[in-house]
N, C-alpha and C positions, 0 to 999 in steps of 0.2 A: 159675373167675372168668369173668364175662361180658365180652365184648369187642366193641366196635362198630368196624367197619371202614368208613372213608369214602374212602380213597385207592385208586383202581383199581376202584371199585365201591361198593356199599352192601349190607352184610349183617351179621348178628349171629352170633357163635359163643359156645359155652359149653365151655371147656376143649378148644378145637380142633374141636368139632363144631358144625355149622350148626344154628341155632335155627329152628324152624318156627312155625306158628301166627300169633299176633298180631304177633310180631316180624318176620315175613316179608311182611306186608301193606304195600303201598306207602305209604299215608298214615301208618301207624304207624312205618314205617322212616324216613320223612321227619321225624317228630317226634324220633326218636332222633338223626338227623343234626343237627338244629337244636341239640339239647342238647349233642352232642358238640363242635360248633364253639364254642359259648358257653363251655364249660368251667365254671370256678368262678363266673363272672359270672351264668350262668343266663339263662333267657328268661322274660319275663312271660307270663301266661296270655293277655292280650289280644293279644300278638304272635303267640302260637301260633294263636289263632283267625284273625288276619288272614292268616297264611301258609297255613294248612292248610284252613280252612273259610271262605273269603272270601265266599261267597254265602249262608251261613246267618245267620239272625237271632241275636241274642245268646244267647237262651235255648237254642235248638237247637244252636248252636255249643258252648256250655259243656257241654251234655249229651254231645255227641259227644267232646269232649276228655276228660271224666271217664270215659266208656266206654273210650276208647283207653288211658288210663292204667291202668284196672282190668284190661283184657285183657293189657296188657304185663306188669304185676306178676304176673299169674297164670302166663303162659307163661314168664316169666323166673325164676319160682319165688323171688321176693323182694319183700316189701312195702316194703323200704327202698331199692329201686333208685333211687327218685326222692325228693328232699328239697326242702323249701321249700313255702310255701303260695301266696303271690302270684307269687314268682319261682321257677320250677322249675329244678332242675339235677340232674345225675347224681351219685350217691354214689360218690366215688372209691375207697371202701373195698370196694365190690362190683362196680364197673364199670370197665373200661379202654377206651381208645380209641387206635387207631393214630395219629390226629392228635396226641394228647397226647404220645405217645412221640416223634413227629417234632419237635414243638416243643421238647421237652426236649433232644433230641439237638442241635438247632441252637443252643440256648441254651448248652449245655456245650461246643460245639466238636467233638462227635463226628460229623464230617461224613459219614464212610463209613456209619455207622449210620443217619443221616438219609436218605442216598441209598437205602439198602436198604429203609427203610420206605416211601419214596415209590414205590410200585409202579405208579402210574398216575394219571390225572386224577381230580380230586375228583368223586365220585359218577358215575363213568364209566358211561354207559349207563342211568342212572336218570332217569326222568321222572315228573312228577305232573300229569297232564292236568287242566285247569280251575283250576290254582293258579298264576296268573301271578306273584304276588308271591313265591311260593317259587321259581319258576323263575328270576326275576330275582336273587334272593338266591344261588342256585346259581352263576349266571354270574359275579357279583361275587366270590364266595368262590373260585371256580375260577380266576379270573384272578389274584387275589392270590397264591394258592398256586403257580400256574405261574410267576410272577415269582420267588418264593422258590426254587423248584426250579431255575430257570435260573441264579440267582445261586449256588446250592449247587454245581451242576455246573461252573460257571466257577471257583469256588474250588478244587474238587478237581482240575480239569485244571491250573490254575496251580501248585498245590502239587506235583503229580506231575512237571510239567515242570521245576520248580525243583530237584527231587531227581534229575533225569535219568531218571525212570521213564516213558519215552515210551510204552510199551505201555499202562500204566495211564492216562496222559493221553489216549491215543487212545480208550480205552474210554469215558471220561467224555465226550469230545467227540463220539463217535458218538451217545451218548444225547442230547446237546444238539442235534446236527444233526437227529436224528429228531423232536425237539420243535419245531424251527424250521428246516425244510429249505431255505427260501428266503433265509436270512440269509447274505449274502456273507461277512461277517466270520467267522462260525462255520465256514463252508466253508473259508476260508483257514486258520484255526487247525487244523482237522482235517487238511488237506492237509500243512501244515508238520509236524504231529506224526507223520503217517505217513512222511513223508520222513525225519524225524530218526531213525526206527527202521529205515530202510533200505528201506521199502516205497514206492518212487517210483511203481511201477505202480499201487498202491492209491490213492495221492494223485491220480494222473491220472485214474483211474477215477472217483473222487469228484467231480472237476471236471466230468466228462462227465455224471454223474448230476445234479449241480447245474444244469448248463446245460439238460439235458432237462427237469427239473422246472420251472425258471423259464419255459422256452418253453411247456410244456404248460399250466401254471397261469396264467401271466400274459401269454402270447403276446409275450414280450419277450426281447431278447438278454441274456446273462449280464453280471454286474457286471465292470467293467474289472479290479478287484483280483484276481478269480479267474483271469481270462484271463492277466494278466501273470504271476502266480505259476505257472500251469500252463506257460507258455512258458519260464519260468526253470528249472523242474524238468526239462522236456524237454531243454533245452540242457545242463543240468548232467549229465544221464544220457546225453547223446549220442544221444537218440532220433532215429530216422529219419523218424518221422511228422511232417508239417508242422504247426507250431504256428499257432494263430490269431494274427492280427495284434494287438499290444497297442494299446489304444485311448488316444487323447489325453484329457486331463482336461477340456479345454475343450469344451463342446458345439457350438461353432461350427465348421462344416466349413472345412477349410483350402483354399487355392487349389489346384485340381486340378493334378496333374502334367501335363507335356506328353503329348499323346495323338496317336494316328495321325490323319491328315487326316479320315477318315470320322467319327471320334468328335468331333473339334473342331468340325465343322459344327454339332453339337448345342449346343455352348457359346455360339455366337455368336447364337443366335436371340433376338430381343428378347422375344417372347411367352413364351419359356421361360427368361427370364433369372433367375427365382428360383432361388437356389442350393440348392434342395432336392436332397438326395442320393437321392431316390427319386421314382418316378412315382406321382402320385395319380391313379388311374384311376376310371372310373365303371363300375359293374356294370350288368347288364341291368335290375336292379330300381331303379336310380338311387341305391343306397346307396354311401357312400364306403368303400372298403376301408381297413383300418388302415395307416397310414403306417409302422408299425413291424413289419409282417408281410410280409417279402419274398416268401414263398410266395404270399400273396394278391395281392401287387402284380404277380406275374408269371403270373397264372392266366389269361392270354388277353386281358386288357384291352389296348386299343390307343391310347386317348387319352392325352394328357400330353406328355412330352418328345418333340420331333420336329424335323426339319429344315424350315426355311422353303422353300417351293417358289417359285422366282423364274423368270421375271419376271411371271407372270400376276397373282398376288395376294400382296403381302408378308406377309399375315397367315394365309395358307392353310398348314395343317400336314399333313404326311404321316408315317406311322409310321416309326420307326427300329428296327433290331434291338435286342433286349434287351441285348446286350453293349454297344452304344453308349449305351444309356440308363442304364447302371449303373456309370459310372466313379467314383462317389463312395461306394462301399460303406463305406469306412472312415469317411467323414464321417457316414453314417447311424448306424453303430454308436456313434460318439462322442456323437452328438446324443441317442440314445435311452437311454444309460446312466442319465442323470438321471431319465428317465421310469420306468425299472425301480425306482429308489429310491422314486419317488413311489408307484408301484403297490404295492410291498411295504409302505410305510408306511401307505397307506390301507387295505390289506388287514388289517394288524395292528391299527391303532388304531380302525377303524370297527366297534366292537363295543359292546354295551350297557354304559354306565357307564364310569367311569375309576376304577380301583382304586388308592387311595393305598397307600403303604407302611404296614405295621402300626404304625409309630411316629408316623405323621403324623395329626394331628387336624385336620379341616377342618369348619367349622361353617357351617350355612346357617340363616337365620332364616325361618321359615314364617309361617303365618297367626296373627295376634293377633285373636281375636274380641272385639268390643266390645258389651257388654250394657249399654245405657243405659236409664235410666228411661223406660218407655213403648215400648221396642223396641230394635232394633239401632242402634248409633251408628256414626259415621264416623271414629273416631280409631284404630281397630285397625291399619289399614295404614300410616298415618304413624308410629305407634309401632314397627311392625315395621321400617320403614326406619331409624328412629332407632337401634334396637338394632343392626341390621346395620352401620350407619356407625360406631357407637361401639365395637362389638366389634372392628372392623378396626383400632382404635387400641390394642388390648390386645397387648402383646408376647408372642410365643410361641404365638399362635393365628392360624390361617388362617381367613378368613371369606369366604364367597361374597357378593359385593356384590348389593344389591337390583337393580341394572341387569342383572346377569347372570341373576338369577332371573326377572325380568320377560321378559328375552330368551328364556329357555328355556320359560317358560310360554306366551309368544307369543300366538297367537290362540285357544289352547285354553281360556283362562279369562279372566274379567274380575274386577273388584273384587268382584262379587257371587257369583262362582263359583270362588273360590280354594280348592277342596276339598283336604282333607288328602292324598288320593291323588295329585292332580296336583302338589302342592307337593313331596311325597316323591319322585316320579319326576323332577321337575326338579332337586331337590337332588342326587339320585344322578347324574344326567347331568352336573352341574357338578363332580362329584368330592367331594361332601360325605360325611363319615362320621357326622356328628351333625346333628340338626335341633332348633332351639329354636323352640317355639311356645307358645301360651297364650291367656289370656283377660283382658280388661280390664273392670272393674266400676266404676260410679259409686256409691260407698257413700253419700255425701252431698255437699252442695255444698262444693267445694274439697277433697274427699277421694276419691282414686282408689285402687283395688287392682288389682295385676297379678299373676296366677298364671302362672308360667312352668314349663316342663318341658324337660329335655334328653332326646332320644330317640336311641338308637343305631340308625343306618340299616341296619346289617348284621343285627341280631337283632330290632329293634323294641322292645328293652327301654327302659323309662324309667329313665334313669341318675340323675336327680335332679329334685326339684320345689322350687319357691321361691314365696314370697309376698312382694311388695314393696308398700308403701303410700307415698303421697305426694300433694302438692297439685296437681301438673301432670305433663305428659308428660315434660318434660326431667328432672325429678327421678326419675321412674320409670326412664327410660332410663339415667341415670347410676347409680342404685342397682342396677338389674338387671344392668348391665354389671359393676359391682363384685362382685356375688354370683357371677356366672358366671365371672369371672376368678379369684376365690378358689378356686372348685371345680375349674376346669380346670387351674389351676397357672400362669396368666399374671399379668402385672402390669398392673393397671387404669390408664387414663390419669389424669394429675393434674388436668387441666382438664376443665370440663364440656363436654358435647356442644354446648351453646348457643354455646360459644366458637368452634366450628369449623363452625357451620351458621347458625342463626338463633335469636333469642329469641322469635320470633312463632309461636305455634301455627297461626294462620291461614295464615301464609306457608308453613309446612311442609305443611299440608293441601293447599294449592293446588299446591305443588311435587310432592308424592307423587301427586296425581291427574294432574298433567301427565306424570309418569313412566309411569303406566299407559297414558295416551293415546299417548304417544310410542312405546312398545313394542307397542302394538296397531295401529300404522300410521296413526293419526289425527294427522298433523303439525300441521294447522291448529288443532285443539282443544288440542294440547299447547302450541303457541306461545302461545295465549291464556291458558292456565293458568299457564305460567311467567311471563308478563307480569304476571298477577294476583299471583303470589307476590312478584315484585319490587316491586309497588306497596305491599305490606305491609312489605317489608324490602329496600331497594335494595342492601344489602350482602350478600345471600345468594348466595355464590359459585356453588354448584351450580345454583341456579335460573338464574343468569346464563349458566352454561356450557350448560345444555340449552336455554335461550332462543336461544343461538347456533346450536346444532345443529338446532333445529326451524324455522329460518328458512324462510319460505314464498315470498319474492320472488326467491330465487336470486342476489341481489346479492353479489358477492365483497366489495365495499366495506362493505356492511352486516354481512356475516358477520364480517369482520375487526374492525370497530368493536365489535361485540357481544363477540367473543371476547377482544379486548384488554382490555375491561372485566373479563371473567372472570379474566384473568391478574392484573390489578391487585388483585382480591379473593382470589386463590388463597391468600394467607397465612391467610385466615380459614377455610380448608377443612382437612379431615383429610389425612393424608399421601398416601393412595391417590388421593384426589380431586384434591389439589394436583398430583400427578404427572400425572394424566390431563389436567388443564387445560393444563399447561405442555407436555406431549408433543403435544397436538393443535395448540397454537399453533406449536410448533416444526415440525411436519409441514406446516402450512399455509404457513409461511414458508420451507420448505426449509432449515431450520437444521441445522448439524452436531450440535447438541445432541439431535436426535431420537433418535439411537442410544443415548445415555447414559440419557435418560429411559426409553426402551423397555426397556433392559437392567435398569434398576432396578425397573421394574414387573414384569418377568418373575421376578426374584429374590425380591422382597418379596411379590408377589401372584401366584403361579404358577397359581392356579386361574382367573384372568381371562385372556381371550383377546386383549384389545386390546393388551397389551404385546407379545405374540408377532407380531400383525399389524403393529404399528408398527415392530417390529425388522426385519421383512422389508422393509417399505416404505422404511425409512431406509437399509437396506443397498442397495437398488436405486437410491436417489437418489445414493449414493456409488459406484455402479457396481460394488459388491462382490456380484456376483450369486450367487457360491457361498455366501456367508454368509447370503444371504436365504432360501435354500431350506429350511434347518432349521426356523426359526420359522414359515414359511408352511405347511410340511407339518404342523407341530403344530396349526395352526388348522384345516386341512382334516381332520385325524384326529379332532379333538375337537368339531367343530361338525357332528355328524351330523344334529341336528335342523334346522339351517339348510339343509342339503342336502336334507332331506325336505320342505322348505317349511313347517315347523312353527314358524318364528320369522319375525318381520317383517323383521329384518335378517339376511342370510346372510353371516356373517363368512367362512365357508369359500369362498363365491363370490368375495368380495373378494380372498381369498388366491390363489384360482385365477387370477383376472384379473391379479393382480400377477405370478404365475409365468409366465403366458403372455406378458405384456408384456415381462418380462425376457428370455425366450427369443427374442422378436422382436428386441429390441435387440441381442442377440448374433448375430443373423442365423441362428439355429437354427430356421428356419421349420418343418421337419418335426417337430422336438421340440415346438414350440409347438402344432402341429396335433394331435400325438398327445395332448398334455395336454388340449386342448379336446375331443377325442373321448372321452377318459376322463371328462371332466366330464359329457358327455352321458349316459354310462353311469351315473354317480352321480345325475344329475338328468334322467331320460328325459322328463319332462313339462315341462321348462323350455325356453323359447325362448332364454334368455340365452346358454348355451354354443354353441348352433347358430349364432348371429349371429357369434360369434368364429370358428367354423369357416369360415363363409362369407367373412369378411374375409381370413382366412389363405389360403383357396383362391384368392381373387381376387389376392392379393399374389404367389402362386406361379404365376400365369399360367393358371388354370383357371376362367375366368368361368362356363362353363356349369354345372360342378359347384357353384360358389358360388351361383348363382341357384337351383339346385334345393334346396340346403340352406336358403337364405333363405326360399323358399316354404314349406318345412316349418316353419321358425320362425314365420312369419306365421300358419300354421294353428293353432299352439299359443297364439299371442298375437294374435288378430285385432283386438283393440282398439287396438293400437299404431298411432299415426298418423305415425310418423317412419321408416317403412321406407326412405324416400328417402335417409336418412343412410347407409344401407348400400348402396343400389343405386348411388349416385353414385360412390363410390370403386371399385366393381367395374367400372363403365364406364370410368373413367379408367385403371385398371390395364390394361384391354384396349385402351387408346389410342382409345377412342370418346368424344372430348371433345365432339363435337356433341350426342351423346345425353345426356351428363352435364350439359351446359349447358341442354338442354331441361328436364330434371328440376329444375335450380336455378331456372330462370325460372318454372316452374309453382309452386314454393314461394314465390317472390317475389310471385306474383299471388294465391295462395289461402291462404297461411299467416298465422299471427298476427304481431304486431309483431316479436317476437324471431326468429321463423322467417324473416320477410322480410329482416331484417338479415343473418341467417346465409346466406340464399340469395345475397345480394350477395357475401359472402366467397367462397362456393364458385364462383360464376360468374366472379369475378375470377381465381381460380386456374385455371379451365378456359381462359380467354382467354390467360393467361400461357403455358401450355403450347402453345397454338396460335400463339403469336407475335402475338397481337392486344393489344399492350401499351397502346395508346391507350385502348381500351375498358376494359382492366383497371385503368388508372389512375383513370378516372372512377368505376368501381365501388368501388375501394379507398377513395377519398375519401368516397363516399356511405356506405360501411360505417362509416368512422370517425365521421361525423356521426350515424349511427344508433345507434352504441354509446354515445356521449356519456359516456365514462368520465370520472370526476372526476380532475383533475390540478392540480398547483400552477400558479400564474400563471407564464407564460413557458416552459412545457414542453409537449411533445406527449404524448398518451396512448399506452399500449401498443398500442392498436388501430391506430395509425398505422404499425405495423411492416410491414404488407402494402404500404402506399403506398410506404415506403422501398425495399422490394424491387423494385417496379415501376420506380421512378426509377433504381435501379441498373442494371436490365436495359435501360432506355432510353438508357443512356449519360450520364445527367445526374448525374454522380458527386458534384459539389459540393453539389447539392440533397439527394441521398441522405445524404451525410455529415452535413450540417447537421441533417437530420430525425432521424437516429439519435442524434446528439449531444443533441438536445432530448429525445428519448425517454428517454435515459439519466438525465435529471434528473427523471423523472416519479414518483419515489417519493412516497408520500402518508403523512400522519401516522399512519394506522392500521397501517402495516407496521413490521416490526422491521429491525434492521441486516442480517440475513441476506437478507431479501427485497429490501431496497434494493440490497445488493451484487450479488445475482443479476441484478436488472434492469439495473444499470449495466454489469456485465461483459458481459452478453449484447448489449446495444445497442452497447457500445463495440467489440465484435468486428465487428459489421456496419459500424460507422463505419470501422474499419481496412480492411475490404474495399473500401469506397468510396474511401478515400484512396489505397490502393495502386493501384486501377484508374485513378485520376486522375494517377498518377505522383508524388503528394505523399507521400514516405516520411520526410520530416523529423520528423513527429510520431509515427511508429510506435515508436521506441525508448522514449520516455517513456510512450506508451500501453501498450506491452507490460509495462513495470515496474509500472504502476498496475494492470493486469489481474492480474498475479501476486500483488500485495499484497492486493487486494480479493477476488480469487477464493478466497482461503483462508477468507473469512468466510462464503461460501456453503456449503450442505451438498451441493450438486451437484458431483460429480467433474468433470463437463463444464466448469464454470466455473473449476475449479482448474487446468485444462490449456489453456484458450483462449489464454493468453499465448504458448504455444509456436506456435500458429497465426500470431500476429502476427509472431513472430520468423522464422517460415518465409517470410512475405511479404517481410520485409526481405532474407533470403538470396536469395530469387528475384529481387528487384530488383537485387541485386548480382551476379547470374549465378552464384551458388554453390549449384547445385542439389543436390549431395550433402548439404550441411548443411540445405538446405530440406527434403529428404525426411526426414531425421532428426527435424526439428522437427515436420513435419506428422504423422508417424507417432506421435510422443509426444503430440500434441494430441488424437489419436483416443481417445475414451472407449468408444464403442460402434461397432459395425460399420455398421449401416444406419439409424442415427438420429442425433440431435444436429445439429450445424452441418455440413450436407453440402458446403459450400464447401471444407471441409478435404479430403475425399476427392477433390474435383474438382481442387484445386490439387496434391495429392499425385500424382494421375495425370498431370497436366501436367508436373510435374518429372521423373517417371520416364520419360516419353516423350522429354523433352529430353536425358535421359541415355542414350537408346538402349535403354530397357528397356520396350518397349510391352506385352509379355506381362504384366509385373508391374503395368502400369497397368489391365489389364482388370478385376481383381477389385474394387478400390474403386469403379470406375465401375458395375459390375453391381449393387453394393449400393445405389447411388443410384437405379438404375432400378427397384428394387422397394421403395423407401421409401414412407412414408405421405404423402398429399397435403396434409394439414392440419398436418403436422409437419415432418419432415426435408425433404420436397420443396418446402416453402414457400420455402426459401432457395436452391434451384437446381432448375430444371425438369427433368423427365425428358427432354425433348427435347434440352436442352443436354448432358445426360449421354449420350444416344444418339449425338449428333454426335461427341463426343470418343471414345466407345467405337468408333464406326465407323473413326475415324482410327487408333485403337490396333490394331484388328484388321488394318487394311490394312498398317500398318507391321510387324506381326508376320507378314505373309505369309498371312493367312487371308482371302482375297478373298471367299469365299462369305459368311462371317459379316459382313464389312465391308459387302458389298453389301446384305444384309438390313437393316442398321441405316440405311444411306443412304436406302434406299427408304422406310423408316418415317418418316424425317425429312421427306422430300419430301412424303409424304402428309399428315402432321400440319400442316405449314406451308402447305398449299394456299391458305388464306385469311388468311395472316399479313399484318402491316403491310409496306409497301414496303421497309422497312429490312432485312427478312429475305429479300427476293427473290434477291440474289446468293448467299446461303448455301443457299437451297432449290434453286436451279438447279445450284450446285456439287454438292450431294448427289445430285440426280437424274443428273447427268452422270457422277459417280464410280461410281454404281451400274451404269449402262449399260456403262461401260468394263470394270469388274471382271467383269460377267457375260459380256461378249464375250470376255474373256481366258480364261475358263473353257471 
C-alpha cells in the first residue's frame, strides 16, 4: 500500500520502503502533499496549476501537470492512484496518508495514537522555490496543524494529571514546551508537573532554561509567574540558593525604600526626577541602548542618572557609581514583564496569515467583474460591497467586511487593479477561509446576470458556482446572499439589503467609490464622494458615517454633528455597521458604553480589528490598563501589513500608541520606552515611533538623547513641518522655558492660523512656569478668542480653561471659580450625556479648587455629591473619582489631614497624569502629618508630567518648590538645595508677586549648601 507522509517531512513509501523516481521529485511531491491535505474533497486542476506552475501559461501548465501525473502513476505502479477529472483526489483504496490517520485518531478520541502520528511539523524541511502560492499554503496549513497539535498535547497532559500520572503528564508537557519554549504558562505547567513527581531540581532547572531562552531570544526578563513559582519551589524544598525576587503585577515602580545618604542624593535631582528604574545612556554611535537590557545599560556609559553639582550650576550633572544608579532594579523588572508578554505575542502572531480553526468558516468577497455592453462597467465593486454587507447579516457565517479588505489592499491596488492574486492575499491576511467572486453581465435592458463562485482559499478548489438573474443590483445581492446562505448552511436575512443601506444605485456607487478613496488615503476625494452619495439618499447611514470620518477641516464640532446624524440613521444599517457607528460615537464622547459595544464587535465579528482596538481604548479610558493590553496586542499581532506600511491606516500603530500612553499614565516610563523601541524594530523606516521615543527620553530627563532621536525621525520624514511640537516639550522638561518660548513665538509669527493660535497656548504655558502670569493671562485670553469655539449663550468655551488656571494662580479665586462654573455649562447640542457629564465634572473640580483656595467651603459638600452622581455617567475613571478630591479639600479645611490623605489617594486614577492638583494636595497633607518622605513620590510624578496635559493644572515650578520643602523636612539637604536653586533660576524674570518666594528659595539653597 502506498503511503504519503507529510508530518515531520514529505516522502512516499510503498509497504515501508521509500519510493524513488517521480514520487521523490520536489514538484511532484508537492502535488501529492496538496492531494493528501485535500482528502476526499480533492483539488481542482486550475488550483494545481496556480500552486505548482504559477509562471507557466495555461497550455504549458496543463501539459506539465499531465506529465507529472503520468510519471507518478508509472512510478507508483498504479493507474488508479488518482481519481477524478476536473477535481483530482487520491484513491483511498490504494493510497494512505499519515495526515488522514491523524485526523481519524483526533476524531475518535484516540489521542495517544494521534500524538504518535504527529512526528514533526507539516512538510518539515521541504521547500519549492519559485512557487510562492504553494509556500503560503504550506505556512497556513502548518500553522493550523501546529495549533491542533498543541491542543492535543494540552489534552493529554491534563488527562494524565487528572489520573495522577505525573510522569506521563511531564512527557507531554516537555513536548509542548519544545514546541513553544517562550510560553510562560507552559513553563509553569511543566515545572509544577516535575515538582509533583518529586523532581524539584528538574523544575528549577527548567525555570533557568526558560529564563535563559527568553533572555537570548527576546533580550527580556522572564515572566513573573515563572519566577514566583521557582521561588515557591525553592522555599518548599529548603533550597539554599537565593531566589529571584518575585515581581509585582503592576508595572509602575513603587516608591523606593530608604537608601543610604549617597544614594538618596540621586533621588533628589530635578533633572533626574523621572522615576525610571534604569539609566538610559548614549553609546558612542549615538544609539539608545535597550532600557530592558541591564547588561547594555552598564557597559561603560556614563550619562543619565547623576548627582547635581552645586553651587556652580544647578543643572550640571556628574556621574554616580553604578550601585547608586540602580536602586530600582525591582521596579525595572516589574515594568518590563508586560513588555515580555508583548514581545512573545508579537513574535508568535506576526506570521503570514491567520489560520482559523478547522470548524470556522470565514468568507471574504473579492472582485466582481462587470462586463457591460461596449466594455467594462462600473457596477462590479458596488455589488461586491453589497454582497459583503448582506452576507454579514447571515447567521452562522463570518464575513470579512469591505472596509477591512480595502484596508488590507491599501495602496497596492485601485479599482482598476483589484487582481485576483491581490484579493486572495488580502483575504488570507484577514483570516478568510473562502473567497466569493464572480462576474456581472448586462443581458438586456433591465436584465442582469451574476455568476458567482465559492473558492476554498486553502486548496484553491471551487466549492460551488451559482448563476443569479434579476432586474437590479439589490435583487442580485439579496438572491445571491440567499443562495450562498443555503449552500453554506446559514440563515439568510429576512429583510432586503436596501432596508439596511440605500435604495439608490447611484448613492451606492458614490459610496463605494468613496470607500476606495478613503482607504487609498485620499480623504478630500472621499469626503466629496460620500457627500455625493448623501445627496442621492440622505438616509444612507454608512455614507453619513464615512462622511464623518473623512472630515477635512478638523473641526470637532463638525465631526460630532456629522457623526450624531450617523447615529440617528444607525437603525437603517446592518448589525455590524450599526455597532461600528455607535461604538465610534461612544468613544468620541468617552461614554461607558464603548466597552460593551467593543466587546460585542469582538464576539460577533472577530475578524475585524476595530472591535479589539476600541476595547483597548475603552479600557484605558476606564483606567483598566491590564484589560487593555490583550485586545491591543491582538491588533498589533494581526495588523502586520499596517506595520509594513502597506495600508493607509495602521491599526497596529494606533494600538502601540495606546499601549505607550497607558504605560506613561502608570508612570512606567521605562516600559513605555521599551515598547516604543520595539515599535522602531517593527517599523524601522517610520518616524512615528522615534518621536514617541524622543518625548519619553525628554520626560525622563535625557534631552540630548531625545534631540538626537528626533533628528533621526526628521531625516525619515523631512516633509513634516511641525517638529516644533516635539522640540518645545523637550526644552520645557529641561527647564529651558526661554528657549521653548522662542520656538512658540516663531510659530506665532510664521505658522498658519491654527498654528499661530496653538503657539499662543504654548507660550502661555511657558510663562506660567516662569511665574510671568500677567503675560500668560493676556495670551490665554487671546488663545480663547482665536479658538472661537461654539458654546451656548451665557457659558464660556472649553478653551477658557487655560485662562481659569492663570486666574487661579494669580490668586483671583472668585473670578476663576466663576469662569470654571461657566465652562461647566458649555455642553453643546451635538454632544451626548457622557460628554456633557465629563465636561461638567472636570470643570466643577477646578471650581472646587478655586472655592477652597478662597476659603469658601460651604458649597463643597453639595458639589462633591453632584460630582459623584454625574461622574458615573462619564466613561472616564478619572471623572468617577474626582468627588473624592473635593471631599479631601473639605477634610483639609477642617484640619483632618488623615482623612484628607485617604480621600486624595482614592481620587488618584493614574500616577503622573490626570488632575495633578490631587498629587499636590496629597503631598501637602502628608507633610502636615510629618511624613515628608511619603510626600516626595507624588511630587516627583508631577515634575515629569506632560505640559499640555497634567502640568496644565499645576506648574512644574510649584511642584519643585514643594518637593524642595519635602526633601528639607526629610533631612535631605543636598536634594532640597538642588530644587531650591532650580526654582530661583526659573523665576528669575517672574512677576513681582513671586519675588519673596524666589528670594526665599535662593536663601534656603545657600543655607543648606553651607550646612553641608
